[in-house]
N, CA, C and O of each residue as an XYZ file, in Angstrom:
576
protein
N     104.091     89.407    200.313
C     102.833     89.819    200.954
C     102.597     91.301    200.742
O     101.468     91.704    200.460
N     103.724     92.202    200.879
C     103.620     93.637    200.720
C     103.211     93.915    199.285
O     102.387     94.805    199.075
N     103.746     93.196    198.253
C     103.330     93.411    196.889
C     101.888     93.163    196.677
O     101.213     93.927    195.988
N     101.380     92.070    197.276
C      99.938     91.689    197.082
C      99.000     92.855    197.710
O      98.007     93.253    197.101
N      99.369     93.348    198.915
C      98.703     94.426    199.543
C      98.697     95.741    198.690
O      97.682     96.421    198.544
N      99.859     96.029    198.164
C     100.075     97.268    197.312
C      99.271     97.068    196.046
O      98.586     98.006    195.638
N      99.299     95.917    195.394
C      98.551     95.668    194.169
C      97.083     95.845    194.442
O      96.367     96.571    193.752
N      96.655     95.136    195.500
C      95.095     95.281    195.912
C      94.701     96.829    196.104
O      93.691     97.309    195.590
N      95.559     97.523    196.858
C      95.176     98.935    197.071
C      95.148     99.743    195.752
O      94.268    100.549    195.449
N      96.183     99.433    195.042
C      96.204    100.143    193.653
C      95.097     99.849    192.799
O      94.678    100.729    192.046
N      94.495     98.542    192.830
C      93.359     98.330    192.026
C      92.104     98.996    192.560
O      91.239     99.405    191.787
N      92.005     99.102    193.828
C      90.925     99.753    194.528
C      90.901    101.291    194.142
O      89.857    101.852    193.811
N      92.027    101.879    194.204
C      92.195    103.302    193.847
C      91.772    103.561    192.415
O      90.980    104.461    192.133
N      92.342    102.714    191.474
C      92.103    102.844    190.085
C      90.504    102.541    189.671
O      89.919    103.157    188.781
N      89.974    101.593    190.397
C      88.558    101.229    190.181
C      87.708    102.448    190.647
O      86.745    102.801    189.967
N      88.027    103.061    191.730
C      87.371    104.090    192.248
C      87.450    105.342    191.299
O      86.487    106.107    191.244
N      88.449    105.536    190.638
C      88.691    106.662    189.672
C      87.832    106.423    188.430
O      87.348    107.392    187.845
N      87.636    105.256    188.032
C      86.775    104.964    186.804
C      85.239    104.980    187.105
O      84.456    105.013    186.155
N      84.819    104.960    188.283
C      83.427    105.035    188.589
C      82.771    106.371    188.248
O      83.230    107.415    188.711
N      81.709    106.354    187.449
C      81.074    107.612    187.177
C      80.434    108.254    188.339
O      79.812    107.618    189.190
N      80.596    109.499    188.352
C      79.919    110.238    189.628
C      78.515    110.277    189.489
O      78.023    110.055    188.383
N      77.753    110.550    190.537
C      76.275    110.574    190.517
C      75.763    111.742    189.625
O      74.726    111.641    188.970
N      76.520    112.825    189.634
C      76.167    114.019    188.799
C      76.170    113.601    187.316
O      75.211    113.892    186.601
N      77.233    112.923    186.840
C      77.380    112.479    185.482
C      76.260    111.512    185.105
O      75.703    111.639    184.015
N      75.915    110.576    185.940
C      74.815    109.650    185.743
C      73.494    110.382    185.582
O      72.726    110.164    184.644
N      73.277    111.254    186.542
C      71.928    112.021    186.500
C      71.893    112.970    185.215
O      70.814    113.214    184.674
N      73.010    113.462    184.769
C      73.073    114.241    183.614
C      72.777    113.419    182.365
O      72.011    113.835    181.496
N      73.380    112.276    182.294
C      73.141    111.320    181.137
C      71.618    110.999    181.103
O      70.966    111.095    180.063
N      71.110    110.631    182.236
C      69.598    110.226    182.303
C      68.738    111.317    181.965
O      67.693    111.027    181.383
N      68.982    112.535    182.221
C      68.258    113.660    181.928
C      68.284    113.958    180.393
O      67.275    114.252    179.752
N      69.479    113.857    179.898
C      69.659    113.962    178.415
C      68.907    112.846    177.675
O      68.326    113.116    176.624
N      68.894    111.639    178.168
C      68.228    110.623    177.479
C      66.707    110.793    177.572
O      66.012    110.343    176.661
N      66.169    111.395    178.582
C      64.781    111.703    178.683
C      64.320    112.945    177.927
O      63.135    113.062    177.614
N      65.199    113.847    177.636
C      64.887    115.058    176.903
C      64.672    114.727    175.479
O      63.829    115.399    174.884
N      65.302    113.791    174.833
C      65.085    113.436    173.419
C      63.699    113.015    173.228
O      63.244    112.020    173.792
N      62.967    113.814    172.379
C      61.523    113.414    172.071
C      60.585    113.662    173.243
O      59.443    113.202    173.251
N      61.089    114.401    174.239
C      60.170    114.663    175.431
C      59.392    116.041    175.178
O      58.804    116.604    176.102
N      59.418    116.500    174.007
C      58.715    117.796    173.750
C      57.411    117.677    173.085
O      57.008    118.575    172.345
N      56.698    116.558    173.327
C      55.442    116.292    172.833
C      54.283    117.166    173.481
O      54.219    117.317    174.701
N      53.434    117.693    172.661
C      52.345    118.378    173.300
C      51.183    117.582    173.594
O      51.352    116.368    173.477
N      50.018    117.988    173.957
C      48.930    117.250    174.361
C      48.438    116.336    173.318
O      47.793    115.332    173.618
N      48.729    116.658    172.072
C      48.179    115.791    170.907
C      49.300    114.727    170.525
O      49.075    113.838    169.704
N      50.432    114.864    171.124
C      51.476    114.006    170.698
C      52.486    114.506    169.658
O      53.395    113.800    169.223
N      52.256    115.810    169.283
C      52.998    116.410    168.254
C      54.429    116.867    168.809
O      54.553    117.439    169.892
N      55.354    116.599    168.072
C      56.800    116.828    168.513
C      57.270    118.190    167.895
O      57.429    118.265    166.677
N      57.491    119.247    168.694
C      58.079    120.551    168.281
C      59.386    120.441    167.666
O      59.677    121.137    166.693
N      60.306    119.488    168.249
C      61.579    119.359    167.705
C      61.582    118.825    166.258
O      62.562    118.984    165.531
N      60.483    118.199    165.862
C      60.417    117.615    164.499
C      59.593    118.681    163.614
O      59.268    118.435    162.453
N      59.295    119.855    164.254
C      58.535    120.853    163.434
C      57.099    120.482    163.345
O      56.453    120.906    162.386
N      56.567    119.781    164.190
C      55.125    119.365    164.084
C      54.320    120.313    164.979
O      54.768    120.759    166.035
N      53.057    120.605    164.474
C      51.993    121.430    165.080
C      50.740    120.656    164.852
O      50.564    119.976    163.841
N      49.801    120.787    165.897
C      48.575    120.121    165.757
C      47.659    120.979    164.768
O      47.533    122.199    164.881
N      47.068    120.252    163.841
C      46.096    120.882    162.907
C      44.619    120.525    163.320
O      44.280    119.346    163.423
N      43.834    121.457    163.532
C      42.457    121.217    163.737
C      41.786    120.792    162.501
O      40.925    119.919    162.604
N      42.051    121.274    161.373
C      41.450    120.851    160.031
C      41.836    119.443    159.726
O      40.985    118.672    159.283
N      43.097    119.049    159.942
C      43.554    117.709    159.564
C      43.368    116.742    160.636
O      43.360    115.543    160.359
N      43.208    117.167    161.897
C      43.091    116.368    163.075
C      44.256    115.463    163.199
O      44.116    114.268    163.459
N      45.458    116.055    163.004
C      46.688    115.363    162.975
C      47.885    116.232    163.207
O      47.771    117.452    163.090
N      49.003    115.689    163.523
C      50.222    116.544    163.676
C      50.699    116.729    162.229
O      50.757    115.785    161.440
N      51.032    117.968    161.922
C      51.616    118.403    160.556
C      52.869    119.206    160.819
O      53.201    119.623    161.929
N      53.555    119.389    159.652
C      54.570    120.343    159.492
C      54.058    121.449    158.642
O      54.010    121.280    157.423
N      53.640    122.661    159.224
C      52.951    123.619    158.455
C      53.829    124.041    157.304
O      53.288    124.313    156.232
N      55.150    124.119    157.435
C      55.908    124.570    156.399
C      56.010    123.524    155.163
O      56.559    123.838    154.107
N      55.455    122.305    155.382
C      55.433    121.387    154.180
C      54.014    121.314    153.632
O      53.821    120.966    152.467
N      53.033    121.632    154.440
C      51.686    121.403    154.031
C      50.910    122.660    153.767
O      49.955    122.652    152.990
N      51.297    123.728    154.392
C      50.670    125.067    154.243
C      51.340    125.990    153.286
O      52.371    125.672    152.695
N      50.721    127.177    153.135
C      51.286    128.206    152.319
C      51.931    129.187    153.226
O      51.376    129.534    154.268
N      53.149    129.668    152.839
C      53.900    130.606    153.710
C      53.443    132.020    153.363
O      53.356    132.368    152.185
N      53.175    132.766    154.286
C      52.795    134.187    154.162
C      53.855    134.962    154.937
O      54.135    134.683    156.103
N      54.462    135.993    154.216
C      55.578    136.723    154.851
C      54.939    138.122    155.288
O      53.930    138.564    154.740
N      55.548    138.722    156.226
C      55.083    140.039    156.701
C      55.088    141.134    155.486
O      56.062    141.206    154.737
N      54.086    141.879    155.350
C      54.014    143.002    154.383
C      55.331    143.861    154.606
O      56.105    144.127    153.686
N      55.496    144.247    155.860
C      56.654    145.097    156.267
C      57.623    144.156    156.970
O      57.463    143.875    158.157
N      58.576    143.693    156.281
C      59.606    142.733    156.898
C      60.335    143.496    158.038
O      60.341    144.727    158.021
N      60.902    142.855    158.949
C      61.758    143.590    160.013
C      63.115    144.096    159.395
O      63.688    143.452    158.516
N      63.552    145.159    159.848
C      64.815    145.703    159.308
C      65.943    144.915    159.787
O      66.954    144.844    159.088
N      65.870    144.301    160.937
C      66.997    143.421    161.475
C      66.331    142.056    162.034
O      65.176    142.034    162.459
N      67.113    140.998    161.995
C      66.718    139.832    162.394
C      65.994    138.959    161.342
O      65.891    139.296    160.162
N      65.526    137.869    161.834
C      64.831    136.886    160.886
C      63.313    137.193    160.552
O      62.558    137.647    161.412
N      62.960    136.958    159.424
C      61.546    137.043    159.031
C      60.744    135.985    159.630
O      61.090    134.819    159.440
N      59.729    136.246    160.322
C      58.787    135.216    160.930
C      57.547    135.105    160.147
O      56.745    136.039    160.120
N      57.351    134.013    159.512
C      56.191    133.860    158.537
C      55.014    133.377    159.175
O      55.134    132.749    160.227
N      53.874    133.589    158.671
C      52.571    132.963    159.061
C      52.330    131.849    158.015
O      52.930    131.876    156.940
N      51.527    130.952    158.302
C      51.210    129.869    157.377
C      49.637    129.627    157.356
O      48.939    129.735    158.364
N      49.199    129.316    156.199
C      47.721    129.024    156.015
C      47.557    127.651    155.474
O      48.332    127.262    154.600
N      46.693    126.953    155.884
C      46.343    125.612    155.374
C      44.939    125.486    154.968
O      44.081    125.883    155.756
N      44.602    124.995    153.866
C      43.260    124.864    153.308
C      42.695    123.504    153.639
O      43.404    122.497    153.646
N      41.383    123.493    153.917
C      40.722    122.217    154.169
C      40.512    121.544    152.763
O      40.520    122.174    151.706
N      40.328    120.226    152.876
C      40.292    119.451    151.591
C      39.104    120.005    150.612
O      39.215    120.076    149.388
N      38.013    120.363    151.321
C      36.891    120.993    150.541
C      36.890    122.445    150.240
O      35.964    122.986    149.636
N      37.975    123.088    150.685
C      38.318    124.511    150.445
C      37.305    125.421    151.112
O      37.244    126.600    150.766
N      36.489    124.921    152.074
C      35.510    125.840    152.809
C      36.109    126.446    154.038
O      35.573    127.440    154.529
N      37.191    125.915    154.576
C      37.896    126.519    155.736
C      39.368    126.624    155.463
O      39.947    125.955    154.607
N      39.952    127.536    156.273
C      41.373    127.664    156.168
C      41.843    127.752    157.727
O      41.162    128.217    158.641
N      43.095    127.231    157.827
C      43.570    127.203    159.272
C      44.814    128.118    159.262
O      45.702    127.917    158.433
N      44.893    129.035    160.087
C      45.815    130.081    160.139
C      46.834    129.786    161.315
O      46.420    129.528    162.446
N      48.167    129.834    161.008
C      49.193    129.590    162.062
C      49.969    130.820    162.087
O      50.668    131.128    161.122
N      49.888    131.558    163.151
C      50.638    132.907    163.322
C      51.927    132.637    164.050
O      51.965    131.764    164.917
N      52.974    133.345    163.734
C      54.275    133.130    164.452
C      54.214    133.542    165.911
O      54.870    132.908    166.738
N      53.479    134.549    166.260
C      53.504    135.153    167.591
C      52.300    134.684    168.496
O      51.930    135.286    169.504
N      51.759    133.567    168.016
C      50.574    133.031    168.761
C      51.068    132.321    170.076
O      51.653    131.238    170.055
N      50.790    133.008    171.192
C      51.424    132.525    172.459
C      51.019    131.142    172.853
O      51.836    130.395    173.391
N      49.749    130.758    172.597
C      49.339    129.451    172.951
C      49.597    128.386    171.946
O      49.306    127.215    172.188
N      50.160    128.778    170.776
C      50.502    127.848    169.687
C      49.204    127.230    169.185
O      49.261    126.097    168.706
N      48.064    127.856    169.251
C      46.753    127.292    168.717
C      46.557    128.048    167.481
O      46.869    129.233    167.362
N      46.004    127.292    166.515
C      45.691    127.897    165.149
C      44.403    128.565    165.205
O      43.663    128.400    166.174
N      44.084    129.323    164.207
C      42.758    130.058    163.958
C      42.134    129.546    162.785
O      42.716    129.592    161.701
N      40.910    129.027    162.926
C      39.981    128.599    161.868
C      39.305    129.746    161.212
O      38.709    130.567    161.910
N      39.357    129.865    159.899
C      38.743    130.810    159.103
C      37.678    130.174    158.270
O      37.918    129.074    157.773
N      36.593    130.721    158.079
C      35.441    130.129    157.325
C      35.168    130.929    156.000
O      35.129    132.158    156.045
N      34.993    130.301    154.908
C      34.830    130.945    153.636
C      33.465    131.483    153.588
O      32.507    130.777    153.904
N      33.320    132.808    153.174
C      32.078    133.375    152.947
C      31.563    133.268    151.503
O      32.209    132.639    150.665
N      30.425    133.868    151.212
C      29.808    133.681    149.884
C      30.651    134.546    148.838
O      30.342    134.478    147.648
N      31.632    135.299    149.224
C      32.460    136.095    148.252
C      33.775    135.383    148.051
O      34.620    135.906    147.324
N      34.006    134.239    148.638
C      35.251    133.534    148.579
C      36.341    134.007    149.518
O      37.503    133.630    149.361
N      35.996    134.796    150.455
C      36.923    135.355    151.444
C      36.829    134.511    152.759
O      35.726    134.257    153.244
N      37.978    134.085    153.325
C      38.016    133.371    154.618
C      38.094    134.403    155.757
O      38.928    135.308    155.776
N      37.206    134.209    156.657
C      37.131    135.119    157.770
C      37.022    134.514    159.071
O      36.603    133.359    159.143
N      37.368    135.193    160.184
C      37.121    134.857    161.587
C      37.430    136.061    162.367
O      38.571    136.292    162.765
N      36.303    136.928    162.620
C      36.425    138.147    163.483
C      37.530    139.119    162.884
O      37.358    139.766    161.850
N      38.609    139.145    163.602
C      39.787    140.099    163.147
C      40.515    139.708    161.974
O      41.103    140.553    161.298
N      40.518    138.478    161.682
C      41.274    137.959    160.537
C      40.466    137.731    159.216
O      39.338    137.240    159.247
N      41.082    138.105    158.057
C      40.384    137.869    156.770
C      41.597    137.436    155.922
O      42.695    137.976    156.057
N      41.359    136.449    155.049
C      42.307    135.942    154.135
C      41.706    135.928    152.692
O      40.734    135.217    152.438
N      42.285    136.709    151.768
C      41.841    136.824    150.406
C      42.754    135.817    149.694
O      43.941    136.068    149.486
N      42.170    134.680    149.330
C      42.907    133.638    148.626
C      43.297    134.095    147.172
O      44.351    133.659    146.710
N      42.596    134.862    146.489
C      42.885    135.260    145.220
C      44.217    136.137    145.218
O      45.128    135.949    144.411
N      44.229    137.099    146.191
C      45.361    137.988    146.326
C      46.353    137.487    147.177
O      47.398    138.121    147.320
N      46.128    136.268    147.846
C      47.169    135.723    148.812
C      47.574    136.676    149.828
O      48.769    136.793    150.099
N      46.585    137.449    150.484
C      46.838    138.406    151.497
C      46.048    138.153    152.725
O      44.847    137.885    152.677
N      46.693    138.234    153.773
C      46.025    138.163    155.172
C      45.886    139.467    155.716
O      46.860    140.214    155.809
N      44.686    139.812    156.102
C      44.369    141.088    156.823
C      44.152    140.847    158.251
O      43.637    139.800    158.643
N      44.512    141.741    159.008
C      44.112    141.755    160.535
C      43.642    143.129    160.904
O      44.334    144.138    160.761
N      42.310    143.107    161.432
C      41.677    144.353    161.652
C      41.564    145.242    160.382
O      41.636    146.468    160.474
N      41.402    144.662    159.303
C      41.364    145.449    158.035
C      42.669    145.899    157.441
O      42.646    146.533    156.387
N      43.847    145.608    158.061
C      45.060    146.073    157.569
C      45.831    144.810    156.978
O      45.921    143.751    157.600
N      46.324    145.005    155.835
C      47.243    144.010    155.244
C      48.532    143.720    156.090
O      49.399    144.569    156.297
N      48.564    142.516    156.526
C      49.707    142.175    157.426
C      50.661    141.084    156.825
O      51.873    141.193    157.009
N      50.174    140.099    156.154
C      50.966    139.054    155.499
C      50.525    138.817    154.085
O      49.352    139.015    153.768
N      51.390    138.415    153.255
C      51.119    138.099    151.904
C      52.041    137.043    151.411
O      53.181    136.932    151.860
N      51.532    136.234    150.452
C      52.348    135.253    149.775
C      53.163    135.868    148.685
O      52.693    136.524    147.756
N      54.445    135.595    148.883
C      55.395    136.033    147.758
C      55.492    134.966    146.733
O      55.933    133.856    147.033
N      55.111    135.248    145.577
C      55.176    134.408    144.450
C      56.189    134.830    143.553
O      56.153    135.956    143.056
N      57.169    133.941    143.285
C      58.346    134.358    142.471
C      58.467    133.399    141.264
O      59.373    133.549    140.445
């Protein structure tokens, strides 16, 4: 009888030790929800490098579909943050993606009669592959 009681008590103690705590269960559930939970209003997933494109009306990876423009004056330390420009199919508009754009929205530039894409402060010369901000050369395409 004593052996039976001791065995039962031992099993209860051991089974209590294997039970996951509430904290561990909550952590696992939060981690499961976090995967792919970074969708924006358009359904683009930042973790997959996707950004909404107004020109394409779709989620895109600007580094695969656009042209990289690097700073004219690169930082002395740290990583280089590039801008990207994407051309419309008819080449009449360009979409500008800036690295420091707080709201992560792109800027649409319209081609003028001289072949320059403009929108207020921004001007992109496609022939020279240079982006100007307030008349100053800020980014350019490095062709090697």
